[in-house]
N, C-alpha and C positions, 0 to 999 in steps of 0.2 A: 071684252075681246082685246082692246088695246093693251090692257094690263097683262094679259096672257102672252101677247106678242113680245112685250118688253121683257117679261120673265124668260121667255124662250131665247131671246137675243143675249141676255145676260149669261144664261147657262152656256150658250154656244161660245161666247167669248171666254168664259172660264175654262171650258174644255180645250179651246185652242191654246190659251196661255199655259195650261197644265201640260199639254202635249209638247209645246215648245220647250218648257223647262226640262222635260224628260229627254227630249231629242238633243239638246245642247248641254251635254254633261261631259266635256272633254276629258281625255285621259292622256297622260304623258308616258308613252311606252319607254320603259327603261328597266334594267335589272333591279329587282327588289327581293334579294335572296336572304334566307335566314340561316345563320351558322348552325351546323348540325344536320341540315337537310341533305338528302342523297337523291341523285337522279341517275337514270340510265339514258345516255345520249347515243343514238344510232344514226349513222350516215350511210345511205345506200346509193351507190352510183352505178349507172349503166351508160355505156358509150359505144358507138359504132363509128369507126374512122375509115375513110376510103382515100387512098392515094393512088394516083395514076403515074407510074414510072415506066418510061420506055414503051408507052402505049398499053401497058398491062395494069389492070386494076388490082390493087392490094388492099384487102379488107381485114381490119382487126376489130373484133368484138370483145369488149371487156366489161366485167362487172366486179364491184368491190363493196363489201360491207365491213364497216368498222364500228365497233361498239366500245364506248368508254363508260367507266363508273365515275360519275362526278360527285365529289364530296365538297360541300361548302364548309371550309375550315373556319373562317372568321371574317368579320368586316373590320378593316383597318381604320385608324383615325382619319386617314386621307379620304375615306369613302370607298376605296377599292375593296373588292372581295378577293380573298385568297382561296383558290380552288385547287383541288387535286383531281387530275384526270388520268385514270389508269386504263390502259388498253386491256379489255376483257375478252374480246373476240375479234378475229379477222377472217373473212372468207373472200377469196378472190378466184376469178376464172378469166382466162385470157385465151381467145381463139384466133389463130392466124393461119389462114389456109386450111390445111388438113390437121394441123397440130393444135391441141388444146392442153393448156397447163392450168392446174387447179391447186388450191390450198384451202383447207378449212381447219382452223385451230381447234374446233370442237370435235372434229373427226379426222385427225391427221393420218396420213398414209405413211408407210414405211420409207418410201422414197419421196423426197421433196426436191422439186426442180430448183436449180440454183437461182433462178429469177424470183423465186418465192421465199427464199431463205430469210430475206429482210423482214418479211411479214411475220415469219415464225419468231424472229428475235424480238419483235415489238410486243407480243402478247405478255402481259404481266408487268410491263414497264410503266413507270409513272412520271407524269409531268406535273409541275406545280406552277401556277401562274397567278398574277394579280390582274384583275379585270375591272374596269370602271363601270359605273351604272350605264354608260352609253355604249358598252360593249368593246371598249378599246383595251387590248392586252398590253400590259406593261412588263413587269419583271417576269421572266420565264426561266425555269431551271429544270434540269433533268434530261435535256436533249443531248448533252455530251455523253451521258451514260448510255443513251439509246444508240448513238453513233458507234461508240466503242463496242457495244454488244453485237451490232449488225456486222461490223468489220470482223470481229472475233468469230462469229458464226459462219461467215463466208469463207474463212480460211484461205485468203487470197495468197498464192505463192509469190515470192519475190520476182518481179518482172518489170519491164518498162511501163506496162499498162497499169500496174498496181496503184501508183500515185493518182492516175487519172480516174480509176474506179472509186478510190477513197474520196477524191475531190467531188465526184458526182454524188456520192452518199451524203457528204457534208452539205452540199447544195440542197438536196431533197429533204434532209432531216435537221438542218441547222436552225439556229435561233430565229432568223427572219422567216424562213419557210414555215416553221411550226406556228409562229405568231400569226401570220397571215391565214394559215389554215383554220385556226380557231376563230379569228375575227370574222371570217366569212359568214359564220352562223349568226352573228349579232350586228351586222353592219348596217341594218336597215332603220335604226332608231332615229326619229325626227328630233329636232332641237327645240320643240315646242309642244304643248298639249294639242291633240287632234281628236276629231270626232268623225262620225260617219259622213262621207262625202269629201273629207279633206285630203289633200295630196301634198307630197313633199318629194325631194330627190336626194340622192346620195351617190358619190363616186367612190370607187374602190380600185386600187392598183395592186396587182399581183406581180411582185418583182422576182420572186423565187420560182424556179422551175420554168413554167410556161408564162412568159411576161405578157400580162393582159391588163387592159383598162376596162372597167365595167361601170357604165353610167346608167343608173336605175331611177325610175319613177315609181312611187308607191301611192296607192289610194286606199283609204279605209272604206271597205264596202259595207260592212255591217258590224253590229255588236250584239251579242246575245249570250246570256248566262255566263258572263265573265270572259268570253272568248271574242276577240276581234278578228275579222277576216280582212286581210290586207292583200290587195292585188299588186303584182310586181310585173313591170315591163322594163327590160334592160337592153341597151346596145352594148355589144361586146366587140372589142377591137384590139389588135396588137398594140403594145406599148411602143410608140415611135422612138422613144429614147433608149430602147433595149438594144444591146449588142448581140442578141441571140443566145442560143443555148450552147455552151462550150462542150464539145464532144471530144476534146483532146487534140486530135490532129486537124480538126476542122470545127466549124460552128454551123448550127442550123438557125436560119433566120426565118421567122414566120411573118407573113403579111396576110392577115385574115380579118374578117368582119362578120358579125352575126347578131343574134339576139337571144334573149332569155325571157321567159314569161311563166307565171305561175301564181301560187297562192300561199300566203303565210297565215297560219292560225296562231294568234298570240294570246297567251294567258295574261290577262290584265293585272293579276295580282303579283305573280313572280316576274313578269316581263319576258319569260322564256318563250321561244317559238315551239309550241307543243307539236306542231307539224308544219314543215316547209316543203313544198313540192314544186320544183322548178324544172322546166324543160329548156334545153339548149340546142342551138343550131348555128353553125358557122361554116364558112368556106373561104378559100383563098389559095395562096401558094406557099411552098417551102423552098428556100434557097440554101445552097451550100457555099460557104466561103472558105478561103484560105486553103484551097487544094487545087492541084493542077492535073490530077489523074482521073477525074470524073468527066465523062462525056456530057452528061446531063446535069446541069447545075441548078435547075429549078423545075418544079412539078406541082400540079394542082392537088389540093387536099380539101376534104369536106368532112364534117362530123355532126352527129346528132346524139344527144344524151339526155339524161334525167338525173336529178339529185333530190333525194328525199331525206330530210333530217327530222328526227323526232326527239323530244325530251319527255320522259315520264318519271314520276317519283318511284323510288324503290325502297 
């Protein structure tokens, strides 16, 4: 009887040790790409923005789908990956009041609203970038050709406003804006191996376009069949060092705060987020500076949105 109890205890200890060895098998999330591999990257965004100006609510609903063909060209001696990202599809819809403006590169209409011509110019254009295993974008080329094509397609007549429009385009599609746009997809990598139950944090600043600071906490919830589920909780706030968005004759200054939450499904082999699903919510105020002819210089704003990013082999 005593011998049987001893054997049972030994077996139990062995099972516990075996389970512990399985449970603690940390992985270091980072890009591990193979030259020649091809991926389709899709980003789908939806947003509802409400502003109350002079006591009246103004609501804008916007959806945007951007699809890139990602080609892994080579791995450099420095460890960076050289990647080609070509815009293969863009679909956009914007509703403001009773007016709806749409564009779909797969089903283009005869008439394209001027506000959507920039999207039309993007389709087929290619960016090349160097990206580190930690997801940091270094060298970036091709954005100047994109800007030139957008300006050419807009056919902007000579006028005092032309320079301001071009300045806005360069701000939206310039080097820093493009770099930060792509880095958002891979900004979550920790600096150490992690396993189920482990947490880490990461801060990210968006200088271009809408200046924001995003402070995120990540927790690895589970790992199964080579896919790690990562929980995301973020605080989003305006960048206090920002001078606002230059609108030419005046600037728009945003003072907002909110949060993001969602789930990232990480492929442990490639390090790519096969699916990232993040919900966003923020509120605050918008202020106008450098103008004397507006009665109301500040008004409330709130927004809710969702961003879904996927990577799949093609």
